[in-house]
C-alpha positions as CSV (number, residue, x, y, z in Angstrom):
1,T,-0.1,0.1,0.0
2,D,1.0,3.6,-0.2
3,S,1.5,3.9,3.6
4,L,3.8,1.0,3.6
5,M,5.8,2.2,0.6
6,A,6.1,5.6,2.7
7,L,7.5,3.8,5.6
8,I,9.9,1.9,3.5
9,E,11.1,5.1,1.6
10,E,11.6,6.9,5.1
11,G,13.7,4.0,6.4
12,V,11.3,3.0,8.9
13,I,10.8,-0.5,7.2
14,H,14.2,-1.8,6.3
15,N,14.0,-5.5,6.7
16,S,17.6,-5.7,8.2
17,A,16.6,-7.9,11.0
18,K,15.0,-10.8,9.0
19,H,16.5,-14.3,9.0
20,V,15.3,-15.0,5.4
21,N,15.1,-12.5,2.6
22,N,17.1,-10.1,4.5
23,G,16.7,-6.6,3.3
24,N,13.6,-7.3,1.0
25,S,10.0,-6.9,1.4
26,I,8.2,-10.0,0.4
27,V,4.7,-9.4,-1.0
28,C,2.0,-11.2,-3.0
29,H,0.0,-8.2,-4.0
30,A,0.0,-4.5,-4.2
31,Y,-2.8,-1.8,-4.4
32,G,-2.3,1.8,-4.4
33,S,-1.5,5.0,-6.3
34,P,0.6,5.4,-9.5
35,H,3.6,6.5,-7.2
36,L,3.3,3.1,-5.5
37,Y,3.3,1.2,-8.9
38,K,6.3,3.2,-10.1
39,A,8.2,2.7,-6.7
40,I,7.8,-1.1,-6.9
41,H,8.3,-1.5,-10.7
42,K,11.5,-3.4,-11.1
43,N,12.6,-2.6,-7.4
44,P,15.1,-5.4,-6.4
45,D,14.1,-4.8,-2.7
46,I,10.4,-5.6,-3.2
47,E,9.8,-9.3,-4.2
48,F,6.6,-10.6,-5.5
49,H,5.6,-14.2,-4.8
50,P,2.4,-16.3,-4.8
51,S,0.5,-16.2,-1.6
52,Y,1.3,-19.8,-0.7
53,F,4.9,-18.7,-0.5
54,V,4.4,-15.3,1.3
55,N,1.9,-16.8,3.8
56,R,3.6,-19.8,5.0
57,L,3.6,-20.1,8.6
58,D,7.1,-21.5,9.0
59,R,8.6,-18.9,6.5
60,I,7.0,-16.1,8.6
61,A,7.7,-17.4,11.9
62,I,11.5,-17.8,11.4
63,N,11.9,-14.1,12.0
64,D,12.5,-13.2,15.6
65,N,10.7,-10.3,17.3
66,L,7.8,-10.4,14.8
67,I,5.0,-8.1,15.5
68,C,1.7,-8.6,13.6
69,I,-1.0,-6.1,13.9
70,I,-4.3,-7.0,12.3
71,S,-7.4,-4.8,12.2
72,G,-10.4,-6.4,13.6
73,L,-14.1,-5.7,13.1
74,K,-15.5,-7.3,16.1
75,V,-14.0,-9.4,19.0
76,D,-16.2,-11.5,21.4
77,L,-15.4,-11.7,25.2
78,T,-13.5,-14.9,24.7
79,G,-11.1,-13.4,22.2
80,Q,-12.5,-14.7,19.0
81,V,-12.0,-12.0,16.2
82,A,-14.1,-11.1,13.1
83,V,-11.8,-9.7,10.5
84,D,-13.8,-10.1,7.3
85,S,-17.5,-10.4,8.1
86,I,-20.1,-9.6,10.4
87,G,-23.2,-11.7,10.5
88,N,-24.0,-12.3,6.7
89,R,-22.3,-9.1,5.5
90,F,-18.8,-9.4,4.1
91,Y,-16.3,-6.6,4.4
92,A,-13.1,-8.1,3.0
93,G,-12.1,-11.2,1.0
94,I,-10.5,-14.3,2.7
95,G,-6.8,-13.2,3.4
96,S,-3.9,-14.2,5.7
97,S,-4.7,-12.7,8.9
98,D,-4.8,-16.1,10.7
99,D,-1.4,-17.1,9.3
100,S,0.3,-13.7,10.2
101,I,-1.2,-13.6,13.8
102,R,-0.2,-17.4,14.3
103,A,3.3,-16.9,13.0
104,A,3.9,-14.0,15.3
105,G,2.9,-16.3,18.2
106,Y,5.6,-18.8,17.0
107,S,8.1,-16.1,16.5
108,F,10.8,-15.7,19.2
109,N,9.7,-12.7,21.1
110,G,6.7,-12.3,18.6
111,K,3.8,-10.3,19.4
112,P,0.4,-11.0,17.7
113,I,-1.9,-8.0,18.0
114,V,-5.4,-7.3,17.0
115,A,-6.4,-3.6,17.0
116,L,-9.8,-2.2,16.7
117,P,-11.8,0.8,17.7
118,S,-14.0,0.3,20.8
119,L,-17.0,1.5,18.8
120,S,-18.3,0.9,15.4
121,I,-19.3,3.8,13.1
122,N,-22.8,3.2,14.3
123,G,-21.7,3.8,18.0
124,K,-22.2,0.3,19.0
125,S,-19.5,-1.7,20.8
126,N,-17.0,-3.7,18.9
127,I,-16.2,-5.9,21.9
128,M,-19.3,-8.0,22.3
129,F,-20.6,-10.8,24.4
130,T,-20.7,-13.0,21.4
131,L,-20.3,-12.5,17.7
132,P,-23.5,-12.0,15.6
133,E,-24.8,-15.2,13.9
134,G,-23.1,-16.0,10.8
135,T,-20.1,-14.0,11.5
136,G,-16.9,-15.9,10.4
137,V,-14.2,-16.3,13.1
138,T,-11.0,-15.4,11.4
139,I,-8.8,-15.5,14.3
140,T,-9.4,-18.1,17.0
141,R,-9.3,-17.1,20.7
142,V,-6.2,-19.5,21.0
143,D,-4.1,-17.3,18.5
144,V,-5.0,-14.1,20.1
145,H,-2.3,-12.6,22.5
146,Y,-3.1,-8.8,22.6
147,V,-6.3,-6.9,21.7
148,I,-5.8,-3.1,21.6
149,T,-8.5,-0.3,21.5
150,E,-8.1,3.5,22.2
151,Y,-8.7,2.6,25.9
152,G,-5.6,0.3,26.3
153,S,-4.4,-3.2,25.6
154,A,-5.7,-6.5,26.9
155,F,-3.2,-9.4,27.2
156,L,-5.2,-12.6,26.6
157,F,-2.6,-15.4,26.0
158,G,-2.9,-18.2,28.5
159,K,-5.8,-16.5,30.4
160,S,-8.9,-18.3,31.5
161,I,-12.3,-17.3,30.0
162,R,-13.0,-15.2,33.2
163,E,-9.7,-13.4,32.9
164,R,-10.3,-12.8,29.2
165,V,-13.7,-11.3,29.7
166,L,-12.4,-8.9,32.6
167,A,-9.5,-7.7,30.5
168,L,-11.6,-7.0,27.3
169,I,-14.2,-5.3,29.4
170,D,-11.4,-2.9,30.6
171,I,-10.7,-1.8,27.2
172,A,-14.2,-1.5,25.8
173,H,-15.8,1.9,25.4
174,P,-16.7,3.1,28.9
175,K,-20.5,3.3,28.2
176,F,-20.5,-0.4,27.3
177,R,-18.5,-1.8,30.2
178,E,-21.3,-2.5,32.5
């Protein structure tokens, strides 16, 4: 994306700590402005590969300190995350969120993070007792370590259901905590 290319051009993303493909960004697709396409065209630091290569758990997890941040749509009080659908309405295609989150969990010192605003655009809580019927669980509760909203972070890994519920309530919008 354009925002990732800006981070690469500014030297924020440099890929110098990777164990494989050191110095290169490995991608399976790109979408953005004409500037993005010009920047990636014949750029030796950007490698395109099929998704089955890019999203391989063992290939991603081999990198230490891997931080994966996934945008969630909704999360239930046990830590199950919806990334692509709510009920029978789809907002995105099937992607690699689960592979990336799981790889960060296997990475030495890795951090799998789900980030979402506490409220939907309709003013309803994105942290719910249960996901709406028909919602696809993209990221299972066992793979979620951190959930972050503008009210803080909840560390869920290894916690009981009761502990998860309490941690998620703490980062919910105040008007929905009760």
